[in-house]
N, C-alpha and C positions, 0 to 999 in steps of 0.2 A: 185582896190581892197584895202580894208582896211588892213594895215600892221599887225593887230592883229588877222585877220581871221585865223582859225586853220584847218589843214587837218591832217587826220590820214593816214600814209603810212604803208603798211604791205608787208613785204618781207620774203622769206623763205631761209633756208640753210639746205640742205638735208644731212642726215647721212644714215647709213645702213638701219634702219627700221623706223626711225622717222625723220620728217622734223621739224626743229625748226623755229617757226614764231616769228617775232618781229614786234611790232607796234610802230611807232614813231609819236608823236603829234608834229607838226611843224607849227609855225606861218608863214604867208606870208612873214614876214620880216626875216625869217630864224632862229628865236629863237626856240630852242627845248624845249618843254613844257611837256614832259611826255613819258613814255614807258609802253607797255604791252607785254606780252609774252604768247605763247601757242605752241602746237605741233599738228601735224596731221600725219597720217600714209603714209609712202612712198608706192605708188601704191594703196592706199585706196580710200575712197570716203567721207572723213570727213573734207576736207579743207574748204568748205563753212561754216560748223558748227564751225570750229576752228576760222575763221575770225570773225564770229558773237559773239563768246565767248570772244575774245579779246576786241571787242567793248563794250560788256556788262560789263566786269570787269573793264574797264577804267571808265565807268560811267561818261562820259563827255557830258555835254549839249552844250558846246561851239564849237563843231566840225561842219564844213560846208561841208567837202569833204572827201571821202575815196579813196585813191590811192592804187591800188594793182599791185604788180610786176608780170605782166603776167596773164595768165588765167589757167595754168596747172602746179602748183608747185608740188613737191613731186611725180614725175614720173606719170604724168597724173591724179593726184587727182584734178579733174577739179573744178574750182570755178563757181558758178552760180551767175552772176552779178545781175540779177533781184531779186533773193532770198535775196542776201546781201542788196541790196537797200531797199527791202520791210522790212527787219528786222531792219535796222539802220535808215532809213529815210534820209540817206545822198546821195547826188549825188555821184555816184560810177564810178570810172575810172580805167580801166585796161590798163597799159602801158607796151608795150614790146619794145625791142630794136633792133630786127633783123627782116628783111623781111623773110617771110616763105610762102610756098604754102598752109599752113593750117595743121591741125593735123589729118585729117581723116586717111591717110595712116600710120602715126606713131602710132596711137591708134590701128589700125588693126594689125600692126606688133608687138606691145608690149604685147598683150594679146591673149590667146588661147581660152578662154571661150566666145562663141558667145553672151550670155546674158550680160556679162560684157562689151564687145565691143559695143553692141547696146545701153546699158545704158549710156556709156560715150559719144558715138557719139550723142545721143539724147540731152544730156546736152550741149555738145560743139556746136551743130548746133542751139540751142536755144539762143545762145549769140548774142549780136549785132555785126554787121560787124566791122572789124578793119578799121580805117581811118589813112592814112599816114599823119604825121604832121612834119613840119620842125621847129626845135627849136635850135637856136644857131649853125647853120650849121650841125646839127645832124638830122637824120631821126628817128622818133619815130612812133609807131603804137598804136593807142588809140581806145578802146571800151568804151562806156559810157552809163550809165542808169541814168535817172533823170535830164538830161540837153541836150540841142541840141548840135550837133557836133561842131558848131562854138564856142559856149560857152565853150565846153570841151577844145578846143584848147587854148582859152584865159586862162582858169584855169591852164592847164599844163604849159603854158609859165610863168604865174605869180609865180608859185612855182619852176621854174627852173632858178636860178640865173646865172649859168654858165654851160657849157657842155650840155649834153643831158639827164641828169637824174634829174627828179624832186626831190627837197630836201627831202620831206618826205620819198621817196623811197630810196634815197641814205643813209640817216641816219638809216632807218629800215634795210637795207641790211647789214650795218656795225654791227648793234646790233645783227642781226640774226646769222651772221658768228661768232661773238664773243661768243655768248651763245652756239652755236653748238660746237665750238672748246673747250670751257671750259668743257662742258659735256662729250666730247669725251675723255678727259684726266682722267676722273674719273674711 
């Protein structure tokens, strides 16, 4: 991969009612090249739109990949990977860091309204399967849209210089936490 190839990583930091999203543009050679910020509702259904809004406001034509930290930020405010891929035109990868039996039971436990439960389960079940991936002796779980699973593994590894967290997600996570902490102090 060319060292100047850029990826946008988006991570969230939840607070009481709002989740603060940060997008970090990072080159494959680990140079940070920009930031974008947004919010979505904790427990809402606006995370996909918030990710697309960050992408639009960045207005970057040099991005090749979009990394997302997980699939359910902001208390099951589910991301629709296909919708994000369709909107951005970028290969879209959701990376999670823990094994899990899935979110079906957790979604059912978290909500009382059957219509809300069914809508979230429908979005969740429409997402591509997670595939386990070893990166630097760490186990990651990757869903991807816009590239085949083998290529997705190569991309994740190319953006993970050390440890098990791709650099665009590591930097975005730091930025999201900093923004959320700063806004909490106001």
